[in-house]
C-alpha positions, 0 to 999 in steps of 0.5 A: 448744541442740539440733541441728535434725537430731539423731542418734537413739538407740534406747531403751526406754520404759515406757508405759501400754498403753491410751495406747500402743494409742490412739496407734497407732490414731490413727497418732501417731508415739510417738517423735516425740511423746516426743522433742518433749515431752522437748525441751520439758521439758529446755528448761524445766528448763534455764531454771529451773536457769539462773534459780536459779543466777543469782538473786543476780545478777538480784536485784542487777541489779534492785536497782541498776536500782530505785535508779539507773534503767536504764543509758543511760536518758536516751538512750531514744527510747521 
């Protein structure tokens, strides 16, 4: 989904002064933290969106499995 060595782009962010000052005092790399958190937020939102877009298919599949069982179930070894 995302590159392990992404190209970076400078951007402007508005951050709370007290939190930014505390982060600087703790030697926290604000860019790295913001990038990591934003990646996680994007991943979660993509997952939510995918589930929403495919909800009808998922529901139909689950219904079929409830009625007919799992495909190839008779060959399961566990």
